[in-house]
N, C-alpha and C positions, 0 to 999 in steps of 0.2 A: 419351620414346618413341619415337622416332627411332632411339635410340642400341638400345634392345631390337629395334625392326623389322629393323635391322642385323643383329643380333645371330642374329636368327632365320632371316633369309636365310641365314647363313652357316652356322649347324648343319644347314639343310639340305641344304645342297650337298655338307656331310661324304658321304662314302660310307655312313657308320653311326656311331653315337654309342651307346655302350656303357661302361655302369658297369665292367665284366670286360676291358676291352680288347680288345673282340673286333674292331675293325678296330684294325691295326696304320698304317693310313691315316689314323684319326679324329685329332683332335688334344686332344678334352677327354675326359675320363673324366667319366659322368653316374651320379645315382644319381635315385631315385626314391624318394619317401614321400608315404603315402595315409591317408586316414581314408575308413571306409565304417560308417554304422549299416544293419544287417545286417538290422532291424524282424524283430522278435520269431525268432531262428535259436532253436526251442525242438526237445526231442525227443520222441517220441511216450510216454516212460516214466513212471507215476504213482508218486509218490514219496512216499512214507507219512507220510514225516517232516519234508515240509513243508508251509504251507497258501497258499504262494505265490500272487498272483493268477494271473499271467501261465500257469503251470505250469498250473494247473487247465483255464485254458480251451483249452489243446494236448495236448489228449489224446485219444484215440480215443473218449472217452466223453464228451464234449464238446459243444456246440453246433456247434463249426467241422469237429467231428469227423476231428479232426488224427490223421493214420495214417501209415504208411511213408510209401505212393507219393507223398502232398504232402511231406514230409519229404524226402523224393532230390529230388521235383521243385525244392525250394527250396532244397536244396546245392546241385543241377546248376545254378541259374539265378544264386546267389551267386557257384560258381567261373568261370563263362563272363564275369561282369563283369571280376571282379580277373583275371583272365587277361591281360584287355586293356588294363587301367588304364596309362596310360605307356609303350605299346608305340610310338607314334609317333617316340620316340629310344631306348628301354631294351629290346631283345625279352623281354629276364627279367620284365619289368613293377615291381612297388613290390618293392625290397628291404626297407623296414620297411612294415607295412600295421597301424595302430590299428583295432579293430571297437567296435563297441557294440550293444548289446540281444542277448545271447548268451545263455543259459541257463548254461551250465558249460565245462569244458574238452573234454568229448565232443563237444560238437557243431561245436569246433574242430577236436579230431582227426579227424573226419568231413570236413569242410571240406579239411581241407589233404590229406584222400588220394583227394578226388575225381580221376575221370581229367585232367581240365585242370590241379590246382595240384600234383597228386604230383611231377610233375618238377621242379619246384621246389625240392622239399626245406624245404619250408617249416616252423619250431621253432614252437612259441607261448610265451607267458608270461601266466600269467593266476592270478588268487585270486579267492576266491570273495567274492561281495558280500554286505552286511547288507541291498541292496533289500530292500523290503518286493514289491518287484512280479517279484523274482525273476531279475532283468537284471543281469547284469555286463560289465563291458570289458573286452579282452586285445589283446595285441598276438601280430602272426606277423611272422619276419623270416626272412630266407634267411641260413643260416650263412656261406655263401663271401663275404657281405658286410659281416657285420655280426656281432659277438663281444660277448656279455652278461658286463658286470663285475659290474653290481650290481641288484636291483629291490626293488620295495616295493608295497605297498598303502597309500594314504594315505586316513584313514578321513574321512567327513564328517559330524561329528556337528552335527545342526542343533539342539540344546538339547533339554531335555525335554518338549516340545510335536510338535516336529519329529522326532524319532528319527534314524537315520542314513538317509543316501541310497546312492547308486552310488559306490565309493572311486574316487580318483586311482590310475593306473597310472603310476606313475616305473618307466622303464627306461636305466640308462646300460650304455655301451661303447664299442665303437669300429668306427666304421663305416670298410670301407677303410683302418682303423689311426688313424682320428682319433677322440679321445673325444669322445662326442655322448650327448646326454641326449633322449625321447622322454618326453612326458608325455601321456595318453589320457583324455580326461575325457569324462562323460555328463551335463551337470549337470541338475538339476530342471527338472522339466515346466514347462507354465505353468497348470498344472489348475488351475480356482480365478481363474482371469485374470492377465494378465501381472503389473499393479502388486502383487496382493496375492503374489503369489509371487516378484517381485521378489529379497526380501532372501535368497532359499535358493540363488539364482543370485550373486546380491554374495559372500555366506561362501563359496561353492565359490570362486568367483573371487581371493577374499583367501587362500584355504588354497594353492592352485594358485602364486599369485604369490609368498607367504610361502616355499615351497619353491624357488621359482627366482631370489627372492633369496637363498638360502642357498647355492646352487651361483656364483651372482656374485660370491658376498663372497670367496668360495675362490679362484676364476677369473673374471676380468670379462671376457674374450673369451669363456667359454664358449659352445658351441653346445646351443643349446636348442631344439626346436620341440614347443609345446603342442598339440597335437590333439584334435578330440571335436566332439560334437554338444554345442554348449552351449545351448539352448534359448533363445538370445539373438541377434539380429544384431549384427554386427561395432558399430554406434553406439549399443548401448545401454550403460547404463551398468557392468555387472558386468564388460564388455570396454574400455570406455573407461575407465572410471577403477579400479577396484579392480585390472584386469591390466594396466592400463596400456600398450594397443595402441593404436598410429598405425595411419593407412592409407597414410600417404607417406613415403618412406624419409627425407628430409630431416629430418621430425620427429624421428627415432629417435633419442636420445640422452640422457644422464642415467638410463640404467638402464630406458627405453622399451623396447616390443617392434613387431616390423614385422607387421602384418597386410592380408596381399597381399587378403582376400578383400572387404577393405571395396570395393575399388573396384568389383567384381561388382555387388555390394549397393546401389551408389548408380547404377546402371546398368538398376536393375531386374530385375539376374539374381539369380537363389537355388537352391536346392539342394532345396526340397521349396515344396508348398504348402498354404494352407488358407484356407478358403471367400473363393476368387479373388485371395488375395493372396501374393505370393511372399515367402519367406522365407528367409534363409543362416545358418542354425543350424551349417553344418560349416563348420568352420575350422580353417586352419592358422597357427598364431601363431610367429613366429621372433625370437629375440634378437640383438641388435647383431651380434655375433661371425659370423652367417652374409650378413652385406652388407657390401658392399664390392666393389674390381674385380681383388683379388686374388687370382688364379686357382690360386698356388702351393696351396691349400687348399680346400676346398670351399666353397662359397659358391651365397647363391640365387640361381637363375636366372628361375625363372616360377613363376607357380599356376592351376590349371585347374579346372576341374569337369566331370567325364567323365558326359555326359547326350547316349547314342547313342540314334536315334530307337527299335532296339527295347526301349528303356528308358522308353519315353513312352507313356502312355494316348492312346488314337488316335482314339476314339469317348465318345460319351456324357457324361455330366455331367460326370463327372474328365478329358476333353477336354485334353490336353494338361499333365497333370499326372503325376509319377512312376508308373512302372505297378507297384503295389504287389501284394503276395500277396495279401491279403483284403481285400474293402470288406465291414464287417460281418463276419457269419460266413458268407459266400458265398466261397467260394476263385474266385479267378481266374487263376493262376500266374503272376503277374508277379514283380518283384525286390525294390524295397524302396520306402517311400515319402520316401527322402531317394537323392538322387543323394549318388557319393563326390565327395569332394575329392582334389587329388593337387599334389606341387610336385616342381621338378625341381633339384640342387644339380649344379654343374660344378666340376672344376678341371683343371689341364694337367695331358697325362700326364708 
């Protein structure tokens, strides 16, 4: 911890840390990678070709009375948060942003064209998911920092009775010229109970791990960042056993991954709350290739949870919880029931 404290002080003492060489006096380049569950970012359009559950809820004819005014408020709130993530070190925010609980590509188009995000010129990687609830994952990226070379949707087949759930989005490319891979996940919920639903999340972790191992087989030093709402905590079996993620860097060997979010969880810090219990389902997990002190190439520096006061409920039954958009069918104009998570990568100029 002392080493990281010294590094943080050194970072603050720099005139400005910027991924795109914003200041010639800065000694490091910094990149920000983030993930945010956008909590039901749905448009207001009724699609007669689908019977997906959430789409039926989020229409002008539903009990939520989901309309253009509320939708635009939701977009403005999401863009407000995203525009601030990581700006303590990187003025332009996340170079890469994984998102979940989105309806389709159009809502992402609307999001990146909001006044606060449009200047950043975000581009989109998205595939329609077979999820029965009608929610997808996606990836936003700033093309001046990242070039996509390949992308695919990894389908999660839960068997004859389980059907399909949200796919895993795998995006590969060049991050400031360096090969890097990003996996966006939204694993199955705990509906029906944590224990009963655990096999679905274990299956998702197993599939993700298989694809990670395939990449590592071709390149043992591959830089892979798995991100998402895993609906499990860092100490659950899906993350610890099936994914092989450790909470301490010194334990990362023999193909293991590093989960910087575990330290927060062990301190009782989370990204969401349910029945007065904090959980940390939103995680960023990295391969060994991103660890170490060799600053000639991008390496992990720090991971954080973005939870500003304006994003927190300050009154009532859910005081202290993330300030969400709806409580039941009542629109309260909040943000999300999840806090976003983000990390910094650094390298020498």
